[in-house]
Structures are given as structure tokens and as C-alpha cells.
N, CA, C and O atoms as CSV, one atom per row, in Angstrom:
chain,resi,resn,atom,element,x,y,z
A,1,MET,N,N,5.823,164.787,25.394
A,1,MET,CA,C,5.786,163.775,24.332
A,1,MET,C,C,6.984,163.363,23.858
A,1,MET,O,O,7.065,162.173,23.556
A,2,LYS,N,N,8.097,164.169,23.693
A,2,LYS,CA,C,9.228,163.765,23.240
A,2,LYS,C,C,9.846,162.834,24.334
A,2,LYS,O,O,10.499,161.831,24.049
A,3,LEU,N,N,9.592,163.238,25.568
A,3,LEU,CA,C,10.148,162.264,26.639
A,3,LEU,C,C,9.700,160.914,26.614
A,3,LEU,O,O,10.413,159.946,26.880
A,4,LEU,N,N,8.347,160.869,26.246
A,4,LEU,CA,C,7.645,159.515,26.190
A,4,LEU,C,C,8.181,158.654,24.910
A,4,LEU,O,O,8.428,157.453,25.027
A,5,HIS,N,N,8.334,159.319,23.753
A,5,HIS,CA,C,8.974,158.680,22.719
A,5,HIS,C,C,10.459,158.211,23.049
A,5,HIS,O,O,10.784,157.069,22.725
A,6,THR,N,N,11.277,158.961,23.616
A,6,THR,CA,C,12.679,158.623,24.042
A,6,THR,C,C,12.322,157.336,25.124
A,6,THR,O,O,12.812,156.245,24.835
A,7,LEU,N,N,11.708,157.410,26.027
A,7,LEU,CA,C,11.668,156.233,26.866
A,7,LEU,C,C,10.908,154.942,26.216
A,7,LEU,O,O,11.084,153.805,26.655
A,8,LEU,N,N,10.050,155.240,25.132
A,8,LEU,CA,C,9.623,153.957,24.520
A,8,LEU,C,C,11.007,153.448,23.685
A,8,LEU,O,O,11.360,152.271,23.751
A,9,VAL,N,N,11.693,154.369,22.958
A,9,VAL,CA,C,12.719,154.001,22.243
A,9,VAL,C,C,13.837,153.169,23.040
A,9,VAL,O,O,14.342,152.133,22.607
A,10,VAL,N,N,14.128,153.728,24.178
A,10,VAL,CA,C,15.046,153.001,25.180
A,10,VAL,C,C,14.634,151.744,25.775
A,10,VAL,O,O,15.446,150.856,26.032
A,11,ALA,N,N,13.131,151.629,26.046
A,11,ALA,CA,C,12.879,150.343,26.440
A,11,ALA,C,C,12.676,149.305,25.430
A,11,ALA,O,O,12.757,148.118,25.746
A,12,ALA,N,N,12.388,149.717,24.102
A,12,ALA,CA,C,12.440,148.677,22.921
A,12,ALA,C,C,13.787,148.239,22.823
A,12,ALA,O,O,13.922,147.016,22.835
A,13,LEU,N,N,15.046,149.076,22.710
A,13,LEU,CA,C,16.162,148.505,22.751
A,13,LEU,C,C,16.882,147.829,23.847
A,13,LEU,O,O,17.983,147.338,23.596
A,14,ALA,N,N,16.341,147.741,25.137
A,14,ALA,CA,C,16.695,147.084,26.103
A,14,ALA,C,C,15.937,145.716,26.099
A,14,ALA,O,O,16.441,144.728,26.634
A,15,PHE,N,N,14.877,145.682,25.567
A,15,PHE,CA,C,14.151,144.128,25.418
A,15,PHE,C,C,14.761,143.567,24.046
A,15,PHE,O,O,14.946,142.360,23.890
A,16,ALA,N,N,15.026,144.401,23.181
A,16,ALA,CA,C,15.819,143.589,22.058
A,16,ALA,C,C,17.091,142.963,22.507
A,16,ALA,O,O,17.331,141.818,22.123
A,17,GLY,N,N,17.911,143.569,23.256
A,17,GLY,CA,C,19.132,143.022,23.746
A,17,GLY,C,C,18.966,141.675,24.592
A,17,GLY,O,O,19.765,140.739,24.630
A,18,SER,N,N,17.782,141.787,25.241
A,18,SER,CA,C,17.568,140.577,26.022
A,18,SER,C,C,16.950,139.395,25.305
A,18,SER,O,O,17.000,138.234,25.711
A,19,ALA,N,N,16.469,139.738,24.395
A,19,ALA,CA,C,15.451,138.781,23.348
A,19,ALA,C,C,16.654,138.098,22.553
A,19,ALA,O,O,16.503,136.887,22.392
A,20,SER,N,N,17.840,138.662,22.019
A,20,SER,CA,C,18.846,138.219,21.375
A,20,SER,C,C,19.545,137.040,21.986
A,20,SER,O,O,20.081,136.166,21.306
A,21,ALA,N,N,19.518,137.051,23.291
A,21,ALA,CA,C,20.174,135.963,24.176
A,21,ALA,C,C,19.643,134.652,24.014
A,21,ALA,O,O,20.266,133.632,24.310
A,22,HIS,N,N,18.354,134.681,23.487
A,22,HIS,CA,C,17.794,133.302,23.288
A,22,HIS,C,C,17.380,133.071,21.839
A,22,HIS,O,O,16.382,132.418,21.532
A,23,SER,N,N,18.278,133.693,20.893
A,23,SER,CA,C,18.084,133.267,19.582
A,23,SER,C,C,18.281,131.702,19.475
A,23,SER,O,O,18.559,131.006,20.451
A,24,ASP,N,N,18.100,131.192,18.118
A,24,ASP,CA,C,18.219,129.594,17.960
A,24,ASP,C,C,19.863,129.734,17.953
A,24,ASP,O,O,20.488,128.824,18.496
A,25,GLU,N,N,20.484,130.668,17.454
A,25,GLU,CA,C,21.997,130.594,17.208
A,25,GLU,C,C,22.671,130.785,18.646
A,25,GLU,O,O,23.762,130.234,18.797
A,26,TYR,N,N,22.225,131.389,19.545
A,26,TYR,CA,C,22.631,131.436,20.817
A,26,TYR,C,C,22.499,130.061,21.570
A,26,TYR,O,O,23.494,129.538,22.071
A,27,LEU,N,N,21.264,129.490,21.640
A,27,LEU,CA,C,20.837,128.210,22.128
A,27,LEU,C,C,21.748,127.283,21.562
A,27,LEU,O,O,22.184,126.421,22.325
A,28,ASP,N,N,22.149,127.281,20.310
A,28,ASP,CA,C,22.864,126.260,19.523
A,28,ASP,C,C,24.357,126.266,20.187
A,28,ASP,O,O,25.055,125.253,20.240
A,29,SER,N,N,24.748,127.532,20.682
A,29,SER,CA,C,26.164,127.596,21.084
A,29,SER,C,C,26.359,127.126,22.561
A,29,SER,O,O,27.491,127.038,23.036
A,30,ILE,N,N,25.367,126.861,23.198
A,30,ILE,CA,C,25.671,126.490,24.671
A,30,ILE,C,C,25.716,124.917,24.795
A,30,ILE,O,O,25.133,124.145,24.032
A,31,VAL,N,N,26.485,124.568,25.858
A,31,VAL,CA,C,26.578,123.215,26.100
A,31,VAL,C,C,25.251,122.809,26.871
A,31,VAL,O,O,25.006,123.453,27.891
A,32,THR,N,N,24.379,121.818,26.495
A,32,THR,CA,C,23.153,121.456,26.927
A,32,THR,C,C,23.363,120.385,28.121
A,32,THR,O,O,24.357,119.659,28.140
A,33,PRO,N,N,22.445,120.341,29.030
A,33,PRO,CA,C,22.408,119.356,29.945
A,33,PRO,C,C,22.367,117.912,29.656
A,33,PRO,O,O,22.926,117.179,30.472
A,34,HIS,N,N,21.818,117.402,28.664
A,34,HIS,CA,C,21.863,116.206,28.204
A,34,HIS,C,C,22.113,115.834,26.868
A,34,HIS,O,O,21.799,114.770,26.334
A,35,GLY,N,N,22.864,117.058,26.232
A,35,GLY,CA,C,23.656,116.684,24.926
A,35,GLY,C,C,22.561,116.941,23.782
A,35,GLY,O,O,22.907,116.733,22.618
A,36,GLY,N,N,21.243,117.387,24.055
A,36,GLY,CA,C,20.464,117.683,22.857
A,36,GLY,C,C,20.460,119.075,22.311
A,36,GLY,O,O,21.456,119.792,22.403
A,37,GLN,N,N,19.516,119.406,21.828
A,37,GLN,CA,C,19.434,120.847,21.299
A,37,GLN,C,C,18.156,121.491,21.968
A,37,GLN,O,O,17.096,120.867,22.022
A,38,ILE,N,N,18.302,122.761,22.471
A,38,ILE,CA,C,17.478,123.487,23.219
A,38,ILE,C,C,16.612,124.623,22.312
A,38,ILE,O,O,17.125,125.160,21.330
A,39,ARG,N,N,15.582,124.848,22.648
A,39,ARG,CA,C,14.675,125.901,22.002
A,39,ARG,C,C,13.722,126.487,22.890
A,39,ARG,O,O,13.132,125.737,23.668
A,40,MET,N,N,13.438,127.934,22.896
A,40,MET,CA,C,12.663,128.428,23.691
A,40,MET,C,C,11.162,128.132,23.120
A,40,MET,O,O,10.950,127.985,21.916
A,41,ALA,N,N,10.113,128.058,24.148
A,41,ALA,CA,C,8.713,127.743,23.843
A,41,ALA,C,C,8.031,128.635,24.933
A,41,ALA,O,O,7.981,128.238,26.097
A,42,GLY,N,N,7.496,129.863,24.550
A,42,GLY,CA,C,7.047,130.635,25.475
A,42,GLY,C,C,7.926,130.958,26.649
A,42,GLY,O,O,9.002,131.544,26.524
A,43,ALA,N,N,7.458,130.578,27.724
A,43,ALA,CA,C,8.355,130.829,28.902
A,43,ALA,C,C,9.190,129.492,29.359
A,43,ALA,O,O,9.739,129.330,30.448
A,44,TYR,N,N,9.152,128.632,28.325
A,44,TYR,CA,C,9.885,127.517,28.542
A,44,TYR,C,C,11.097,127.134,27.760
A,44,TYR,O,O,11.379,127.675,26.691
A,45,HIS,N,N,11.877,126.098,28.366
A,45,HIS,CA,C,13.057,125.587,27.258
A,45,HIS,C,C,12.667,124.169,27.280
A,45,HIS,O,O,12.288,123.553,28.276
A,46,PHE,N,N,12.806,123.672,25.987
A,46,PHE,CA,C,12.708,122.372,25.565
A,46,PHE,C,C,13.993,121.802,25.073
A,46,PHE,O,O,14.493,122.163,24.007
A,47,GLU,N,N,14.467,121.003,25.773
A,47,GLU,CA,C,15.778,120.198,25.129
A,47,GLU,C,C,15.311,118.770,24.492
A,47,GLU,O,O,14.873,117.802,25.114
A,48,LEU,N,N,15.510,118.888,23.154
A,48,LEU,CA,C,15.168,117.629,22.487
A,48,LEU,C,C,16.575,116.604,22.230
A,48,LEU,O,O,17.548,117.106,21.666
A,49,VAL,N,N,16.607,115.453,22.583
A,49,VAL,CA,C,17.567,114.437,22.615
A,49,VAL,C,C,16.967,113.342,21.763
A,49,VAL,O,O,15.993,112.674,22.111
A,50,VAL,N,N,17.642,113.202,20.579
A,50,VAL,CA,C,17.153,112.055,19.537
A,50,VAL,C,C,18.268,110.822,19.613
A,50,VAL,O,O,19.485,110.950,19.481
A,51,GLU,N,N,17.532,109.595,19.861
A,51,GLU,CA,C,18.400,108.474,19.629
A,51,GLU,C,C,17.437,107.710,18.659
A,51,GLU,O,O,16.284,108.040,18.383
A,52,GLU,N,N,18.158,106.584,18.177
A,52,GLU,CA,C,17.369,105.719,17.205
A,52,GLU,C,C,16.073,105.272,17.578
A,52,GLU,O,O,15.949,104.466,18.500
A,53,GLY,N,N,14.992,105.762,16.888
A,53,GLY,CA,C,13.727,105.351,17.272
A,53,GLY,C,C,13.023,105.988,18.388
A,53,GLY,O,O,11.840,105.759,18.640
A,54,THR,N,N,13.876,106.910,19.153
A,54,THR,CA,C,13.267,107.536,20.501
A,54,THR,C,C,13.625,109.015,20.616
A,54,THR,O,O,14.788,109.393,20.476
A,55,LEU,N,N,12.511,109.934,20.898
A,55,LEU,CA,C,12.591,111.102,21.161
A,55,LEU,C,C,12.618,111.446,22.612
A,55,LEU,O,O,11.662,110.936,23.197
A,56,THR,N,N,13.271,112.028,23.253
A,56,THR,CA,C,13.153,112.464,24.731
A,56,THR,C,C,13.257,114.117,24.789
A,56,THR,O,O,14.064,114.833,24.195
A,57,VAL,N,N,12.246,114.480,25.642
A,57,VAL,CA,C,12.074,116.000,25.719
A,57,VAL,C,C,12.397,116.381,27.349
A,57,VAL,O,O,11.851,115.787,28.278
A,58,TYR,N,N,13.313,117.399,27.511
A,58,TYR,CA,C,13.536,117.749,28.902
A,58,TYR,C,C,12.904,119.265,29.025
A,58,TYR,O,O,13.171,120.186,28.253
A,59,LEU,N,N,12.006,119.336,30.161
A,59,LEU,CA,C,11.397,120.567,30.251
A,59,LEU,C,C,11.947,121.385,31.423
A,59,LEU,O,O,12.065,120.902,32.549
A,60,THR,N,N,12.266,122.592,31.125
A,60,THR,CA,C,12.749,123.684,32.186
A,60,THR,C,C,12.121,124.846,31.815
A,60,THR,O,O,11.632,125.104,30.716
A,61,ASP,N,N,12.177,125.722,33.075
A,61,ASP,CA,C,11.633,127.106,32.859
A,61,ASP,C,C,12.667,128.086,32.323
A,61,ASP,O,O,13.655,127.582,31.790
A,62,HIS,N,N,12.597,129.226,32.376
A,62,HIS,CA,C,13.272,130.345,31.678
A,62,HIS,C,C,14.693,130.496,32.582
A,62,HIS,O,O,15.744,130.964,32.145
A,63,ALA,N,N,14.466,129.983,33.958
A,63,ALA,CA,C,15.672,129.793,34.621
A,63,ALA,C,C,16.318,128.633,34.755
A,63,ALA,O,O,17.065,128.427,35.711
A,64,ASP,N,N,16.098,127.758,33.811
A,64,ASP,CA,C,16.596,126.364,33.831
A,64,ASP,C,C,16.347,125.660,34.812
A,64,ASP,O,O,17.115,124.720,35.015
A,65,GLN,N,N,15.283,125.856,35.679
A,65,GLN,CA,C,14.870,124.870,36.479
A,65,GLN,C,C,13.927,123.723,36.126
A,65,GLN,O,O,13.165,123.901,35.175
A,66,PRO,N,N,13.897,122.619,36.759
A,66,PRO,CA,C,13.186,121.498,35.871
A,66,PRO,C,C,11.740,121.622,36.017
A,66,PRO,O,O,11.349,121.830,37.166
A,67,ILE,N,N,10.867,121.540,35.099
A,67,ILE,CA,C,9.476,121.472,35.147
A,67,ILE,C,C,8.986,120.054,35.314
A,67,ILE,O,O,9.565,119.188,34.659
A,68,ALA,N,N,7.964,119.698,36.130
A,68,ALA,CA,C,7.568,118.247,36.236
A,68,ALA,C,C,6.662,117.877,34.925
A,68,ALA,O,O,5.830,118.653,34.453
A,69,SER,N,N,6.887,116.853,34.518
A,69,SER,CA,C,6.192,116.412,33.416
A,69,SER,C,C,4.964,115.754,33.567
A,69,SER,O,O,4.240,115.499,32.604
A,70,ALA,N,N,4.657,115.429,34.878
A,70,ALA,CA,C,3.326,114.871,35.070
A,70,ALA,C,C,2.243,115.533,34.588
A,70,ALA,O,O,2.234,116.739,34.832
A,71,GLY,N,N,1.330,115.094,33.976
A,71,GLY,CA,C,0.077,115.639,33.320
A,71,GLY,C,C,0.249,116.331,32.350
A,71,GLY,O,O,-0.711,117.014,31.991
A,72,THR,N,N,1.427,116.403,31.636
A,72,THR,CA,C,1.979,116.938,30.348
A,72,THR,C,C,1.726,116.052,29.221
A,72,THR,O,O,1.860,114.842,29.402
A,73,ASN,N,N,1.332,116.555,27.933
A,73,ASN,CA,C,1.355,115.683,26.978
A,73,ASN,C,C,1.787,116.344,25.710
A,73,ASN,O,O,1.701,117.568,25.604
A,74,GLY,N,N,2.231,115.624,24.778
A,74,GLY,CA,C,2.613,116.300,23.613
A,74,GLY,C,C,2.910,115.332,22.465
A,74,GLY,O,O,2.948,114.106,22.566
A,75,SER,N,N,3.122,116.079,21.325
A,75,SER,CA,C,3.634,115.245,20.092
A,75,SER,C,C,4.811,115.772,19.290
A,75,SER,O,O,5.242,116.908,19.490
A,76,ALA,N,N,5.267,115.057,18.497
A,76,ALA,CA,C,6.423,115.477,17.793
A,76,ALA,C,C,6.511,115.168,16.345
A,76,ALA,O,O,6.793,114.032,15.965
A,77,THR,N,N,6.288,116.106,15.558
A,77,THR,CA,C,6.330,115.738,14.006
A,77,THR,C,C,7.686,115.613,13.484
A,77,THR,O,O,8.420,116.598,13.573
A,78,VAL,N,N,8.160,114.450,12.905
A,78,VAL,CA,C,9.470,114.359,12.560
A,78,VAL,C,C,9.470,114.253,10.938
A,78,VAL,O,O,8.980,113.316,10.308
A,79,LEU,N,N,10.078,115.327,10.411
A,79,LEU,CA,C,10.231,115.572,8.974
A,79,LEU,C,C,11.637,115.151,8.516
A,79,LEU,O,O,12.637,115.625,9.057
A,80,VAL,N,N,11.703,114.300,7.566
A,80,VAL,CA,C,12.946,113.935,6.816
A,80,VAL,C,C,12.771,113.691,5.414
A,80,VAL,O,O,12.304,112.631,4.998
A,81,GLY,N,N,13.186,114.792,4.546
A,81,GLY,CA,C,12.969,114.632,3.122
A,81,GLY,C,C,11.465,114.847,3.193
A,81,GLY,O,O,10.969,115.722,3.902
A,82,LYS,N,N,10.680,113.930,2.351
A,82,LYS,CA,C,9.477,113.802,2.096
A,82,LYS,C,C,8.564,113.002,3.226
A,82,LYS,O,O,7.343,113.084,3.356
A,83,ASN,N,N,9.427,112.262,3.954
A,83,ASN,CA,C,8.922,111.353,5.001
A,83,ASN,C,C,8.559,112.181,6.131
A,83,ASN,O,O,9.324,113.075,6.491
A,84,ARG,N,N,7.246,111.923,6.841
A,84,ARG,CA,C,6.717,112.534,7.883
A,84,ARG,C,C,6.230,111.463,8.808
A,84,ARG,O,O,5.658,110.474,8.349
A,85,SER,N,N,6.443,111.628,10.170
A,85,SER,CA,C,5.978,110.882,11.120
A,85,SER,C,C,5.522,111.518,12.274
A,85,SER,O,O,6.020,112.617,12.520
A,86,THR,N,N,4.618,111.035,13.095
A,86,THR,CA,C,3.946,111.955,14.242
A,86,THR,C,C,4.179,110.876,15.577
A,86,THR,O,O,3.533,109.829,15.615
A,87,ILE,N,N,5.005,111.177,16.490
A,87,ILE,CA,C,5.351,110.500,17.509
A,87,ILE,C,C,4.698,111.211,18.876
A,87,ILE,O,O,4.985,112.348,19.250
A,88,ASN,N,N,3.823,110.369,19.500
A,88,ASN,CA,C,3.264,110.864,20.837
A,88,ASN,C,C,4.285,111.017,21.916
A,88,ASN,O,O,5.177,110.174,22.017
A,89,LEU,N,N,4.215,112.062,22.751
A,89,LEU,CA,C,5.203,112.033,23.828
A,89,LEU,C,C,4.436,111.950,24.920
A,89,LEU,O,O,3.388,112.595,24.938
A,90,ALA,N,N,4.826,111.102,26.090
A,90,ALA,CA,C,4.269,111.121,27.300
A,90,ALA,C,C,5.181,111.142,28.530
A,90,ALA,O,O,6.366,110.831,28.409
A,91,PRO,N,N,4.632,111.519,29.776
A,91,PRO,CA,C,5.552,111.865,30.762
A,91,PRO,C,C,6.314,110.562,30.982
A,91,PRO,O,O,5.790,109.468,30.771
A,92,ALA,N,N,7.798,110.740,31.492
A,92,ALA,CA,C,8.669,109.624,31.668
A,92,ALA,C,C,9.290,109.910,33.152
A,92,ALA,O,O,10.326,109.325,33.466
A,93,GLY,N,N,8.752,110.675,33.931
A,93,GLY,CA,C,9.374,110.796,35.249
A,93,GLY,C,C,9.959,112.214,35.245
A,93,GLY,O,O,9.984,112.814,34.171
A,94,ASP,N,N,10.422,112.789,36.335
A,94,ASP,CA,C,10.890,114.176,36.491
A,94,ASP,C,C,10.390,115.131,35.496
A,94,ASP,O,O,9.209,115.432,35.323
A,95,ASN,N,N,11.473,115.601,34.823
A,95,ASN,CA,C,10.953,116.628,33.851
A,95,ASN,C,C,11.187,116.105,32.393
A,95,ASN,O,O,11.614,116.872,31.530
A,96,ARG,N,N,10.913,114.829,32.134
A,96,ARG,CA,C,11.066,114.180,30.889
A,96,ARG,C,C,9.865,113.597,30.297
A,96,ARG,O,O,9.029,112.918,30.893
A,97,LEU,N,N,9.863,113.984,28.865
A,97,LEU,CA,C,8.798,113.227,27.953
A,97,LEU,C,C,9.345,112.379,27.144
A,97,LEU,O,O,10.437,112.721,26.691
A,98,THR,N,N,8.841,111.177,26.754
A,98,THR,CA,C,9.470,110.465,25.510
A,98,THR,C,C,8.495,109.810,24.563
A,98,THR,O,O,7.337,109.601,24.924
A,99,GLY,N,N,8.920,109.486,23.386
A,99,GLY,CA,C,8.222,108.951,22.612
A,99,GLY,C,C,9.086,107.948,21.613
A,99,GLY,O,O,10.259,108.182,21.321
A,100,LYS,N,N,8.488,107.018,21.221
A,100,LYS,CA,C,8.978,106.033,20.250
A,100,LYS,C,C,8.527,106.053,18.985
A,100,LYS,O,O,7.341,106.383,18.967
A,101,GLY,N,N,9.073,105.791,17.677
A,101,GLY,CA,C,8.587,105.801,16.420
A,101,GLY,C,C,9.538,105.581,15.491
A,101,GLY,O,O,10.697,105.463,15.888
A,102,SER,N,N,9.272,105.491,14.207
A,102,SER,CA,C,10.066,105.158,13.140
A,102,SER,C,C,10.394,106.459,12.483
A,102,SER,O,O,9.529,107.221,12.053
A,103,PHE,N,N,11.655,106.679,12.423
A,103,PHE,CA,C,12.318,108.044,11.631
A,103,PHE,C,C,13.782,107.847,11.137
A,103,PHE,O,O,14.493,107.011,11.694
A,104,ALA,N,N,14.180,108.491,10.252
A,104,ALA,CA,C,15.598,108.212,9.882
A,104,ALA,C,C,16.495,109.234,10.444
A,104,ALA,O,O,16.230,110.435,10.410
A,105,MET,N,N,17.487,108.769,10.925
A,105,MET,CA,C,18.472,109.621,11.652
A,105,MET,C,C,19.283,110.284,10.389
A,105,MET,O,O,20.006,109.627,9.641
A,106,ASP,N,N,19.095,111.401,10.297
A,106,ASP,CA,C,19.540,112.369,9.251
A,106,ASP,C,C,19.950,113.686,9.676
A,106,ASP,O,O,19.346,114.214,10.610
A,107,ALA,N,N,20.921,114.290,9.092
A,107,ALA,CA,C,21.295,115.683,9.278
A,107,ALA,C,C,20.343,116.715,9.044
A,107,ALA,O,O,20.319,117.802,9.622
A,108,ALA,N,N,19.460,116.264,8.051
A,108,ALA,CA,C,18.453,117.089,7.586
A,108,ALA,C,C,17.109,117.103,8.361
A,108,ALA,O,O,16.167,117.838,8.064
A,109,MET,N,N,17.115,116.370,9.202
A,109,MET,CA,C,15.831,115.967,10.029
A,109,MET,C,C,15.503,117.375,10.791
A,109,MET,O,O,16.379,118.057,11.322
A,110,ARG,N,N,14.204,117.690,10.769
A,110,ARG,CA,C,13.450,118.719,11.260
A,110,ARG,C,C,12.463,117.848,12.324
A,110,ARG,O,O,12.041,116.718,12.081
A,111,VAL,N,N,12.188,118.620,13.557
A,111,VAL,CA,C,11.330,118.024,14.331
A,111,VAL,C,C,10.555,119.352,14.994
A,111,VAL,O,O,11.210,120.258,15.508
A,112,VAL,N,N,9.066,119.377,14.929
A,112,VAL,CA,C,8.398,120.368,15.497
A,112,VAL,C,C,7.748,119.500,16.703
A,112,VAL,O,O,7.156,118.430,16.564
A,113,LEU,N,N,7.988,120.191,17.913
A,113,LEU,CA,C,7.433,119.785,19.205
A,113,LEU,C,C,6.038,120.553,19.400
A,113,LEU,O,O,5.941,121.722,19.027
A,114,SER,N,N,5.055,119.941,19.939
A,114,SER,CA,C,3.846,120.642,20.540
A,114,SER,C,C,3.579,120.038,22.025
A,114,SER,O,O,3.223,118.877,22.231
A,115,ILE,N,N,3.778,120.884,22.886
A,115,ILE,CA,C,3.666,120.370,24.246
A,115,ILE,C,C,2.790,121.194,25.053
A,115,ILE,O,O,2.835,122.417,24.918
A,116,SER,N,N,1.854,120.553,26.028
A,116,SER,CA,C,0.786,121.131,26.805
A,116,SER,C,C,1.068,120.645,28.162
A,116,SER,O,O,0.927,119.483,28.545
A,117,LEU,N,N,1.531,121.765,28.933
A,117,LEU,CA,C,1.564,121.746,30.294
A,117,LEU,C,C,0.323,121.863,31.076
A,117,LEU,O,O,-0.468,122.765,30.800
A,118,PRO,N,N,0.070,120.989,32.075
A,118,PRO,CA,C,-1.307,120.968,32.792
A,118,PRO,C,C,-1.839,122.408,32.756
A,118,PRO,O,O,-1.194,123.378,33.152
A,119,GLY,N,N,-3.208,122.458,32.189
A,119,GLY,CA,C,-3.835,123.794,32.304
A,119,GLY,C,C,-3.276,124.892,31.531
A,119,GLY,O,O,-3.582,126.061,31.769
A,120,GLN,N,N,-2.511,124.572,30.664
A,120,GLN,CA,C,-1.952,125.710,29.764
A,120,GLN,C,C,-1.910,125.366,28.228
A,120,GLN,O,O,-1.770,124.189,27.896
A,121,ALA,N,N,-2.006,126.190,27.444
A,121,ALA,CA,C,-2.123,126.149,26.088
A,121,ALA,C,C,-0.773,125.632,25.530
A,121,ALA,O,O,0.285,125.879,26.110
A,122,ALA,N,N,-0.840,124.895,24.367
A,122,ALA,CA,C,0.157,124.251,23.807
A,122,ALA,C,C,1.219,125.221,23.447
A,122,ALA,O,O,0.941,126.338,23.011
A,123,GLU,N,N,2.642,124.734,23.656
A,123,GLU,CA,C,3.678,125.645,23.282
A,123,GLU,C,C,4.425,124.869,21.981
A,123,GLU,O,O,4.471,123.639,21.997
A,124,GLN,N,N,4.894,125.477,21.073
A,124,GLN,CA,C,5.508,124.810,19.891
A,124,GLN,C,C,6.899,125.224,19.891
A,124,GLN,O,O,7.258,126.336,20.279
A,125,ALA,N,N,7.672,124.334,19.460
A,125,ALA,CA,C,9.165,124.633,19.035
A,125,ALA,C,C,9.741,123.893,18.059
A,125,ALA,O,O,9.439,122.701,18.017
A,126,ARG,N,N,10.654,124.416,17.109
A,126,ARG,CA,C,11.221,123.584,15.948
A,126,ARG,C,C,12.716,123.537,16.309
A,126,ARG,O,O,13.409,124.345,16.927
A,127,PHE,N,N,13.009,122.364,15.747
A,127,PHE,CA,C,14.373,121.899,15.967
A,127,PHE,C,C,15.018,121.222,14.788
A,127,PHE,O,O,14.317,120.517,14.062
A,128,THR,N,N,16.368,121.389,14.529
A,128,THR,CA,C,17.336,120.644,13.622
A,128,THR,C,C,18.142,119.731,14.571
A,128,THR,O,O,19.363,119.889,14.560
A,129,PRO,N,N,17.712,118.963,15.245
A,129,PRO,CA,C,18.726,118.132,16.193
A,129,PRO,C,C,19.963,117.506,15.811
A,129,PRO,O,O,20.865,117.329,16.630
A,130,LEU,N,N,20.056,117.137,14.508
A,130,LEU,CA,C,21.247,116.475,13.898
A,130,LEU,C,C,21.938,117.119,13.060
A,130,LEU,O,O,22.851,116.510,12.502
A,131,ALA,N,N,21.692,118.575,12.723
A,131,ALA,CA,C,22.519,119.326,11.979
A,131,ALA,C,C,23.690,119.824,12.855
A,131,ALA,O,O,23.633,120.017,14.070
A,132,PRO,N,N,24.542,119.965,12.218
A,132,PRO,CA,C,25.992,120.538,12.826
A,132,PRO,C,C,25.931,121.683,13.416
A,132,PRO,O,O,25.418,122.635,12.828
A,133,ARG,N,N,26.453,121.815,14.719
A,133,ARG,CA,C,26.361,123.055,15.552
A,133,ARG,C,C,27.831,123.588,15.492
A,133,ARG,O,O,28.742,122.912,15.014
A,134,PRO,N,N,28.010,124.879,16.023
A,134,PRO,CA,C,29.155,125.657,16.338
A,134,PRO,C,C,30.280,124.856,17.018
A,134,PRO,O,O,29.893,124.294,18.042
A,135,VAL,N,N,31.455,124.679,16.735
A,135,VAL,CA,C,32.406,124.063,17.464
A,135,VAL,C,C,32.671,124.930,18.858
A,135,VAL,O,O,32.956,126.128,18.861
A,136,GLN,N,N,32.544,124.214,19.881
A,136,GLN,CA,C,32.797,124.827,21.229
A,136,GLN,C,C,34.261,124.361,21.650
A,136,GLN,O,O,34.737,123.276,21.317
A,137,PRO,N,N,34.862,125.234,22.359
A,137,PRO,CA,C,36.174,125.032,23.009
A,137,PRO,C,C,35.753,124.126,24.004
A,137,PRO,O,O,34.681,124.268,24.593
A,138,ALA,N,N,36.810,122.880,24.299
A,138,ALA,CA,C,36.564,121.699,24.914
A,138,ALA,C,C,36.448,122.205,26.327
A,138,ALA,O,O,35.677,121.514,26.992
A,139,ALA,N,N,37.015,123.256,27.004
A,139,ALA,CA,C,36.934,123.430,28.491
A,139,ALA,C,C,35.877,124.417,28.770
A,139,ALA,O,O,35.661,124.769,29.930
A,140,ALA,N,N,35.084,124.968,27.597
A,140,ALA,CA,C,34.154,125.999,27.938
A,140,ALA,C,C,32.699,125.298,28.176
A,140,ALA,O,O,32.309,124.295,27.578
A,141,ASP,N,N,32.048,125.947,29.063
A,141,ASP,CA,C,30.681,125.577,29.279
A,141,ASP,C,C,29.943,126.714,29.385
A,141,ASP,O,O,30.083,127.509,30.315
A,142,HIS,N,N,29.025,126.868,28.332
A,142,HIS,CA,C,28.324,128.247,28.049
A,142,HIS,C,C,27.013,128.212,28.434
A,142,HIS,O,O,26.205,129.060,28.057
A,143,SER,N,N,26.698,127.173,29.254
A,143,SER,CA,C,25.401,126.998,29.688
A,143,SER,C,C,24.719,128.038,30.442
A,143,SER,O,O,23.500,127.944,30.586
A,144,HIS,N,N,25.309,128.946,30.903
A,144,HIS,CA,C,24.842,129.995,31.526
A,144,HIS,C,C,25.633,131.421,31.298
A,144,HIS,O,O,25.346,132.465,31.884
A,145,ASP,N,N,26.617,131.268,30.392
A,145,ASP,CA,C,27.281,132.666,29.875
A,145,ASP,C,C,26.081,133.759,29.083
A,145,ASP,O,O,25.346,133.434,28.151
A,146,ASP,N,N,26.131,134.868,29.634
A,146,ASP,CA,C,25.138,135.771,28.897
A,146,ASP,C,C,23.690,135.351,28.818
A,146,ASP,O,O,22.918,135.753,27.948
A,147,HIS,N,N,23.337,134.406,29.912
A,147,HIS,CA,C,22.050,133.900,29.941
A,147,HIS,C,C,21.162,134.791,31.063
A,147,HIS,O,O,21.370,134.741,32.276
A,148,HIS,N,N,20.149,135.600,30.424
A,148,HIS,CA,C,19.359,136.558,31.204
A,148,HIS,C,C,18.183,135.887,31.921
A,148,HIS,O,O,17.132,135.598,31.350
A,149,HIS,N,N,18.455,135.648,33.295
A,149,HIS,CA,C,17.166,135.039,33.758
A,149,HIS,C,C,16.146,136.140,34.414
A,149,HIS,O,O,16.528,137.098,35.087
A,150,HIS,N,N,14.999,135.886,34.150
A,150,HIS,CA,C,13.918,136.911,34.243
A,150,HIS,C,C,12.955,136.323,35.423
A,150,HIS,O,O,11.944,136.939,35.760
């Protein structure tokens, strides 16, 4: 019984170490492929890029491999202060979804994505895409540092 307890504790610690590699703080510290903000959503990474009136989401798997957007649908709820807007996201080729709408470009902006890949339940992720991020050394590319592929 003592051995089983010890094994469970060791396993829990091992999983806790790998889970921390994908915290929002960690994801905000890496250089992203398209200059957006990345969040985990189930077994996927969603990278949100915000431009005036347009949201673009890039879909990748846990190993950073592109996931085709064909057949995928989603929506984004954009919150800025007391203003709220919903933007429908549609496939835009390769691993991209895009949507257009009216929203203020503000550092306080929050975005909640809900994306359904074909035949799967919706995955959600929360973003603060225009909030200041940690300063990264100019020559450093942390896109794969300490990144555990499963």
C-alpha cells in the first residue's frame, strides 16, 4: 500500500511539472509564429491575432503542427469595458479561421474563443491579446524551449 501511495505521488509530481510548461505565463513568454497570443484548448493551441476589425485564429496541435481549418467553426466574444461583441469565425484556408466585427483596440480587451473542430466538442480559450507581455531578448526564440511534446 505504501508503494502504491509513493508511486501516485511521484506520478502526480511528474504531471504537474509538464502541465506548468503550458501555463498562460509560459505561453506569453514565447515568440509566436504569427505575432499573436497562444493559449491551450484541450489538445490544441489557438493563436489569436487581432487587427483593426479582424480576428484571425491559427490552429495547431500540441506538437505545433497545423490543423486544417476546413469544417471547423467558431465564435469569439470580445469584451472591452462594458462593450461586448460576438464575431463568427470561419475557415480561411490552411489552419486559419477569421472573422470581422466592430470592437475597440484596447489593452484591456479580453477575447473568449469557442472553436469546434469537425466531429469534436467545442474547445474554449481566453485571451488578453493586447495586454503587455514580458520583454523577450531580441535574439531569443523561445518557441520550443522547454516545450514538452506529447
